[in-house]
C-alpha distance (Angstrom), angle and dihedral (degrees) to the residues before:
residue distance angle dihedral
M1 . . .
N2 3.78 . .
S3 3.82 115.1 .
R4 3.77 124.3 -153.9
S5 3.79 121.3 -129.0
G6 3.75 112.5 -97.1
F7 3.84 93.7 24.6
N8 3.83 109.3 142.4
L9 3.80 107.7 -145.8
K10 3.82 93.0 -176.8
S11 3.71 91.5 55.2
F12 3.80 91.5 48.4
D13 3.79 90.4 50.7
S14 3.76 95.5 43.8
F15 3.84 120.8 122.3
E16 3.84 92.0 -111.0
S17 3.75 92.4 50.7
R18 3.73 93.5 48.6
Q19 3.80 90.8 49.2
K20 3.74 90.3 52.0
R21 3.76 93.7 48.2
L22 3.73 91.2 46.6
H23 3.81 90.1 53.2
L24 3.77 93.5 49.3
L25 3.85 93.0 46.8
S26 3.84 92.5 48.3
K27 3.80 89.4 50.7
A28 3.75 93.2 48.3
A29 3.81 92.0 47.7
E30 3.78 91.9 39.7
I31 3.88 90.2 -127.2
G32 3.76 126.3 138.9
D33 3.81 133.5 175.7
W34 3.70 139.2 -154.4
C35 3.84 140.5 -173.0
H36 3.80 129.9 -147.5
T37 3.85 122.6 -169.3
F38 3.81 116.9 -157.5
S39 3.78 96.6 -153.9
T40 3.83 92.8 58.1
N41 3.81 97.9 25.5
F42 3.81 84.8 -135.7
T43 3.86 126.4 144.4
V44 3.73 126.4 -160.4
W45 3.91 122.8 -163.8
S46 3.77 130.6 -159.8
E47 3.79 120.5 -125.3
Y48 3.79 95.5 -96.7
L49 3.83 95.9 58.6
Y50 3.82 89.6 64.4
Q51 3.81 88.3 53.0
F52 3.80 92.4 47.6
Y53 3.74 95.6 52.1
E54 3.84 90.0 35.8
V55 3.84 94.4 -130.2
G56 3.76 134.8 135.0
K57 3.85 125.5 -105.8
D58 3.85 89.4 -99.9
F59 3.81 91.6 66.1
E60 3.85 110.8 118.6
C61 3.74 99.8 -128.3
S62 3.77 94.5 -168.9
H63 3.82 88.0 67.7
L64 3.86 93.9 56.4
L65 3.84 95.4 109.8
G66 3.77 90.0 49.8
D67 3.79 92.5 55.7
T68 3.82 129.3 78.1
Y69 3.82 98.4 -97.7
Y70 3.77 91.5 96.3
S71 3.80 130.1 46.9
E72 3.76 116.8 -129.3
S73 3.84 91.8 -100.2
E74 3.80 90.5 51.8
K75 3.80 91.6 48.6
E76 3.77 90.5 50.5
K77 3.82 89.3 50.3
M78 3.83 90.6 52.7
R79 3.85 91.9 48.9
A80 3.83 89.2 49.9
L81 3.89 89.9 50.9
I82 3.83 90.7 51.6
A83 3.83 91.0 47.5
R84 3.77 92.4 51.9
V85 3.82 92.7 50.3
T86 3.77 94.2 46.1
T87 3.76 92.6 46.5
H88 3.77 101.1 44.2
K89 3.82 96.3 26.7
E90 3.82 89.4 -136.6
E91 3.74 134.6 123.9
Q92 3.81 114.2 -92.3
S93 3.86 133.8 -177.6
E94 3.77 134.8 -159.9
E95 3.81 140.5 168.3
F96 3.81 121.3 -120.7
L97 3.79 137.7 -166.6
V98 3.84 116.9 -139.6
N99 3.83 123.6 -159.1
M100 3.78 111.8 -147.8
P101 3.85 118.3 -149.3
D102 3.84 91.8 -113.0
G103 3.80 93.4 55.1
R104 3.78 99.2 -96.8
V105 3.78 121.1 127.4
K106 3.77 131.1 -140.5
W107 3.80 132.6 -169.7
H108 3.75 130.4 -147.6
T109 3.78 140.8 168.1
T110 3.81 116.6 -133.7
T111 3.77 119.9 -159.5
L112 3.84 115.1 -166.2
Y113 3.82 123.3 -157.2
P114 3.83 121.9 -169.0
M115 3.82 116.6 -121.7
L116 3.82 110.0 -141.2
D117 3.76 133.7 -169.3
T118 3.75 124.7 -137.7
A119 3.81 90.6 -84.9
G120 3.76 91.2 54.9
D121 3.77 95.7 -108.5
I122 3.80 118.2 139.5
I123 3.81 112.4 -111.0
G124 3.76 101.8 168.4
L125 3.81 149.2 -22.2
Y126 3.81 131.7 -97.8
G127 3.81 114.5 -159.3
V128 3.82 132.2 -168.0
L129 3.79 118.1 -160.5
Q130 3.82 122.2 -163.7
N131 3.84 121.9 -170.9
I132 3.85 108.0 -127.0
T133 3.80 98.4 165.3
A134 3.83 95.0 118.0
R135 3.79 92.5 48.8
K136 3.85 92.4 48.0
E137 3.80 91.0 48.5
N138 3.76 89.9 52.5
E139 3.80 91.3 46.8
L140 3.84 91.5 49.9
E141 3.79 91.0 48.7
L142 3.75 91.1 50.0
Q143 3.78 90.4 47.6
R144 3.81 90.1 51.4
M145 3.77 91.2 47.7
A146 3.78 92.0 46.8
Y147 3.84 89.9 49.2
V148 3.82 91.7 50.2
A149 3.82 90.7 45.8
E150 3.77 91.7 50.5
K151 3.74 94.6 47.6
T152 3.82 98.1 44.9
N153 3.78 119.5 98.2
G154 3.81 89.6 -136.4
I155 3.78 126.5 88.1
V156 3.83 115.1 -100.8
M157 3.79 121.0 -168.2
I158 3.82 132.3 173.5
T159 3.80 122.3 -162.0
D160 3.80 134.7 -178.3
P161 3.85 120.7 -112.9
E162 3.84 89.9 -82.7
R163 3.83 87.9 56.5
K164 3.78 93.8 -110.7
I165 3.83 113.3 148.1
I166 3.85 114.9 -107.0
W167 3.81 98.8 163.9
I168 3.81 140.4 13.9
N169 3.81 131.5 179.3
H170 3.75 127.5 -126.4
S171 3.82 93.5 -96.8
F172 3.80 89.3 61.4
E173 3.82 89.2 61.1
E174 3.85 94.2 42.2
I175 3.76 97.1 46.9
L176 3.79 102.5 35.2
G177 3.80 98.6 30.3
Y178 3.80 98.3 -128.5
K179 3.80 123.6 126.3
A180 3.79 118.4 -134.6
E181 3.83 93.2 -112.7
E182 3.82 89.6 56.0
V183 3.76 96.6 58.2
M184 3.86 107.0 30.5
G185 3.79 110.7 122.1
I186 3.84 93.6 13.1
D187 3.81 128.9 115.2
P188 3.85 104.3 -116.0
A189 3.79 91.0 -138.5
A190 3.79 88.0 65.9
F191 3.75 94.0 68.6
L192 3.82 108.4 13.9
Q193 3.82 99.6 56.2
G194 3.78 122.2 75.3
P195 3.82 146.4 173.9
E196 3.87 94.6 -62.6
T197 3.78 97.2 41.0
S198 3.81 106.6 119.0
R199 3.77 113.8 -105.8
V200 3.76 88.3 -157.3
T201 3.81 90.3 57.8
I202 3.81 92.2 48.4
H203 3.82 91.4 52.4
E204 3.79 91.5 46.2
I205 3.88 91.6 53.0
A206 3.83 89.5 51.5
R207 3.82 92.9 45.3
S208 3.81 94.3 45.5
L209 3.84 95.2 48.1
K210 3.81 90.3 48.8
N211 3.80 94.0 49.0
T212 3.77 103.7 35.2
G213 3.76 107.6 7.1
T214 3.85 90.9 -121.8
F215 3.74 141.2 83.1
S216 3.84 135.2 -175.1
G217 3.75 124.5 -179.7
E218 3.77 146.6 91.2
I219 3.81 129.2 -77.3
L220 3.79 137.5 177.8
N221 3.78 112.1 -120.9
Y222 3.78 136.3 166.7
T223 3.82 132.4 -119.2
K224 3.82 121.6 -134.1
N225 3.84 91.7 -94.3
G226 3.83 89.7 52.7
E227 3.74 100.1 -103.6
K228 3.81 117.6 146.0
I229 3.81 114.6 -114.2
W230 3.82 127.2 -177.9
L231 3.81 114.1 -142.1
Y232 3.76 130.2 -171.5
L233 3.84 105.9 -144.3
N234 3.81 130.5 -152.6
I235 3.78 108.3 -176.9
A236 3.78 125.0 177.9
A237 3.78 132.9 177.8
V238 3.82 118.3 -129.1
Y239 3.85 119.6 -146.0
D240 3.78 131.4 -170.5
D241 3.77 124.3 -126.9
L242 3.83 91.2 -83.0
G243 3.79 92.0 53.9
K244 3.82 95.1 -105.8
L245 3.79 116.5 145.5
I246 3.75 110.7 -114.8
N247 3.85 106.5 162.4
Y248 3.73 148.5 -2.2
V249 3.85 117.4 -134.8
A250 3.76 118.6 -160.5
V251 3.83 126.9 -171.2
E252 3.78 113.8 -168.8
N253 3.78 130.2 -174.2
D254 3.80 125.7 -161.5
I255 3.84 106.9 -119.1
T256 3.83 96.2 165.8
L257 3.80 94.7 119.7
I258 3.82 90.4 49.3
K259 3.81 92.1 50.0
M260 3.84 91.1 47.9
A261 3.86 89.5 50.4
E262 3.81 89.2 49.5
Q263 3.81 91.4 51.0
R264 3.87 91.8 48.8
L265 3.81 90.2 48.1
Q266 3.79 90.3 49.4
K267 3.76 91.5 51.8
A268 3.85 90.8 46.6
M269 3.76 91.4 50.3
E270 3.74 92.3 48.8
K271 3.80 89.4 50.1
E272 3.81 90.7 49.1
R273 3.80 90.1 49.3
E274 3.82 90.0 51.5
L275 3.84 90.4 49.3
N276 3.74 90.4 48.1
R277 3.79 90.1 51.6
F278 3.86 90.5 49.7
K279 3.84 90.6 45.5
T280 3.78 92.0 50.4
Q281 3.77 92.8 47.6
F282 3.85 90.9 48.3
V283 3.80 93.3 46.9
N284 3.80 92.2 47.9
L285 3.78 91.3 49.1
A286 3.84 93.1 45.2
S287 3.77 92.7 47.2
H288 3.74 94.0 49.9
Q289 3.80 90.2 47.9
F290 3.82 90.9 51.7
R291 3.76 93.0 51.5
T292 3.79 95.0 67.4
P293 3.84 99.4 51.5
L294 3.87 90.5 42.5
A295 3.83 88.7 53.7
T296 3.79 89.9 45.8
I297 3.81 91.9 51.0
R298 3.78 92.2 48.9
S299 3.85 93.6 49.0
S300 3.79 92.2 44.7
V301 3.75 91.1 54.4
D302 3.76 91.3 49.9
L303 3.80 90.8 51.3
L304 3.81 91.0 50.5
D305 3.80 88.3 50.5
L306 3.80 90.0 53.4
K307 3.77 92.1 45.8
M308 3.80 92.3 52.5
E309 3.78 92.2 60.0
S310 3.88 89.9 62.8
A311 3.76 95.1 39.9
H312 3.81 119.5 84.2
L313 3.77 99.2 -124.9
G314 3.79 129.0 154.3
A315 3.76 119.7 -91.2
D316 3.86 91.9 -121.9
F317 3.83 91.7 56.7
I318 3.81 92.4 46.2
A319 3.85 90.6 51.0
L320 3.87 90.3 48.1
F321 3.78 91.0 47.3
R322 3.78 94.0 50.1
K323 3.78 91.1 47.8
H324 3.79 91.6 55.6
K325 3.78 90.8 39.9
A326 3.82 88.7 60.6
I327 3.80 90.5 49.2
M328 3.84 90.6 50.2
A329 3.77 91.6 47.3
E330 3.77 92.8 50.0
E331 3.79 93.5 47.3
T332 3.83 94.9 46.4
T333 3.85 88.3 49.2
R334 3.81 89.5 50.9
M335 3.79 91.5 46.8
T336 3.80 90.4 50.2
E337 3.72 92.8 48.8
L338 3.83 89.4 50.1
M339 3.79 90.5 52.7
E340 3.76 90.2 47.9
N341 3.84 90.5 51.5
I342 3.77 91.4 49.5
L343 3.75 91.1 50.6
D344 3.83 90.3 48.2
I345 3.83 89.6 53.9
G346 3.82 90.6 52.4
R347 3.81 91.8 49.0
I348 3.79 92.7 47.5
D349 3.81 93.4 48.3
E350 3.79 91.0 49.4
G351 3.79 91.9 45.7
K352 3.77 92.0 -119.3
I353 3.84 95.4 129.1
E354 3.78 108.6 94.3
L355 3.77 119.2 -168.1
S356 3.74 113.7 -120.3
K357 3.88 97.1 -154.7
K358 3.72 127.5 -174.9
N359 3.76 132.6 171.2
L360 3.86 112.4 -98.0
S361 3.77 139.4 166.5
F362 3.82 101.4 -103.2
K363 3.82 92.6 -150.8
Q364 3.80 92.1 52.9
F365 3.75 89.8 47.9
M366 3.78 93.8 51.6
D367 3.82 94.2 42.7
A368 3.80 90.5 53.1
F369 3.80 92.0 47.2
V370 3.79 94.4 50.1
A371 3.84 92.0 47.7
A372 3.83 90.4 53.3
N373 3.77 98.4 44.1
A374 3.78 114.6 68.2
E375 3.86 123.5 141.6
P376 3.80 105.8 -65.4
N377 3.78 95.2 -143.1
G378 3.85 141.5 -8.6
Q379 3.80 111.8 44.9
Q380 3.81 93.8 4.8
R381 3.84 88.4 -134.4
K382 3.78 123.8 -180.0
L383 3.78 126.9 -142.1
D384 3.78 118.4 -94.6
Y385 3.80 93.9 -126.7
R386 3.80 131.2 -165.8
F387 3.84 125.8 172.7
N388 3.85 101.2 -165.1
A389 3.72 97.8 168.5
P390 3.84 140.1 82.5
D391 3.80 114.7 -94.8
R392 3.79 114.1 -103.7
I393 3.78 135.2 178.5
I394 3.73 107.4 -115.2
S395 3.87 131.1 -171.6
M396 3.78 107.6 -132.3
D397 3.79 145.6 138.4
E398 3.80 99.5 -102.6
I399 3.80 95.9 -161.4
L400 3.76 98.1 47.1
L401 3.80 93.7 44.6
R402 3.85 91.3 48.7
N403 3.83 88.7 52.7
V404 3.83 90.8 51.8
L405 3.80 92.5 50.5
R406 3.76 92.6 44.0
N407 3.80 91.0 54.2
I408 3.82 93.3 50.9
V409 3.80 95.0 42.9
S410 3.82 92.7 47.8
N411 3.84 88.8 52.2
A412 3.83 89.5 51.2
F413 3.84 90.3 53.1
K414 3.82 94.3 41.5
Y415 3.77 97.6 50.7
S416 3.79 97.4 41.9
E417 3.86 101.1 54.7
Q418 3.84 113.1 164.5
K419 3.83 90.5 13.6
P420 3.82 130.8 107.8
S421 3.82 116.7 -74.8
P422 3.82 117.6 -77.8
N423 3.73 115.9 -101.8
L424 3.88 122.3 -124.4
S425 3.82 117.2 -171.8
V426 3.80 132.3 171.6
S427 3.82 123.2 -153.4
F428 3.79 133.4 170.3
Q429 3.79 132.5 -143.6
D430 3.86 135.1 154.5
D431 3.86 93.9 2.0
T432 3.87 89.2 -53.8
F433 3.78 131.0 113.8
F434 3.84 116.6 -143.1
I435 3.79 115.2 -155.7
T436 3.80 111.0 -165.9
V437 3.80 123.4 -170.4
R438 3.85 113.6 -170.5
D439 3.77 127.6 -177.1
Q440 3.80 135.5 176.6
G441 3.80 96.4 -138.9
I442 3.79 137.7 118.4
G443 3.84 95.2 -52.7
I444 3.75 124.7 -151.6
P445 3.87 125.2 -78.3
E446 3.74 112.1 -113.1
K447 3.84 92.6 -124.2
D448 3.84 89.9 58.1
Q449 3.85 97.5 47.4
P450 3.85 98.5 86.4
F451 3.84 90.9 58.4
L452 3.80 99.3 43.7
F453 3.87 95.0 108.4
Q454 3.78 94.5 47.9
S455 3.81 124.4 109.7
F456 3.85 115.4 -87.9
F457 3.82 91.7 -4.6
R458 3.81 116.3 143.7
A459 3.77 126.6 180.0
S460 3.82 115.0 -105.6
N461 3.82 92.6 -115.7
A462 3.85 94.0 48.7
K463 3.77 99.2 65.2
I464 3.80 94.1 101.1
F465 3.80 89.9 60.1
P466 3.86 121.6 77.7
G467 3.78 115.9 -107.2
S468 3.79 144.6 115.5
G469 3.82 102.3 -131.0
L470 3.81 91.4 -121.4
G471 3.84 103.9 95.1
L472 3.83 100.0 81.9
M473 3.79 93.1 42.5
I474 3.83 91.1 52.8
A475 3.74 91.6 43.0
K476 3.86 90.8 54.2
K477 3.82 92.6 48.2
L478 3.83 91.3 50.6
I479 3.78 93.1 47.3
V480 3.83 90.0 50.1
L481 3.81 87.9 51.2
H482 3.81 86.0 58.0
G483 3.84 90.0 54.1
G484 3.79 92.8 -105.3
N485 3.80 137.5 101.8
I486 3.77 141.1 -136.9
N487 3.81 132.2 -144.2
F488 3.78 139.5 162.8
E489 3.77 145.0 -150.2
S490 3.77 123.0 -155.7
Q491 3.78 145.5 160.6
L492 3.78 126.4 -161.9
D493 3.79 111.4 -91.9
S494 3.87 90.7 -0.7
G495 3.73 100.9 86.5
C496 3.79 134.6 -112.7
T497 3.82 135.2 -87.3
V498 3.79 118.3 -155.0
T499 3.82 119.4 -169.5
I500 3.75 126.6 -165.4
R501 3.79 118.6 -162.9
L502 3.80 110.1 -156.1
P503 3.90 118.0 177.7
I504 3.80 115.3 -150.8
């Protein structure tokens, strides 16, 4: 060993220096010692023991077992240790739990050595205490983790830095079929992955662990008997205090049933989309095919009407003909409107309706609509109209919005015959117009209300009135296209209130 000039070996080896070094070493190693002599019943502690028990130098160490630092069972364990050493005159060790006054606990090992005289009789005890609190806390934490890992239904696996398995829980064996002795020291990818395991996922796991030390995601694996199993992985790297990788911990949950349900749902949705495409094609074809005969019927009736003016027919026959002509005209118009509604539904569902928006004064639009939409027959009522809002320029498809309002207003007239005029009011709040149409008509039964916006649905008390059950459904779809919404409130025999929310 090289020595430096000026180094005083005698000073280094002096009693004071050795005592100081011994104190520093015992503090760093968390080790203290004590000595008890039977003849004097006197105990001497080293410096570290006062630090361990967190007491002052005036503490009477011989009274330690009479204090509250040890439970009765721990005191009995200490007395038994002392008895064994004094009886057998051999070194003995034991672990002890210490209860600190503030509720904390500490752990230590105490090793006792018999002190013998020249005749071999025991004259005292020499004890060495080592603080093992940190180690015991780590052990307890590991025990708790191991208990949780064993009791969980999920798979838990620990690997070394090279991803070789060093521990698995019972669920690993139960779910995947491999015993612990079969997989120890093996990379799980070597036996869990198979022909349909995604290469993209495998590369993503490797990339994510390299970059962040973690990975979460799903992967298709295989059990020991070759069955496919979908697992959701949560993998995390574990590092020591110096930042060195020591383990990977993987927690895996079986999501096979969920994946199978997703696949069935996907197939069902694809089948539904195919049926919807077929339905739309059929409806479009049927609607177009209906248009031609309806137009032919209407034109033929008009020709007959013209012909009757030149023919010398009786007044009674002409009156009867014109009565039925009016019925035919009304029914062909209703049938044409039904076909147009069906075509509109198809276009909306396929996304083929494009809004033709332009900037308009909303008050002018509403004023014009109300002026042109009185009750078409019967009482010839007009809407009770109130525009309680500031005028704003709004971007909208004028034709589509007018059709929506006409449908709602015509329903209000139709279902409130012989009642006061329906009320139409406009209000404004939070950059949104609220258009409310309220009537005092027959109302909608509560049991029918959840289905009001479904295709071809008509309330049970509305069957005596003409209608297709498509108007409200189309109206809602068109309002949604405008970025708004439509809802209603109603009570049987107390009318109905429909509110359109239309953001500017």
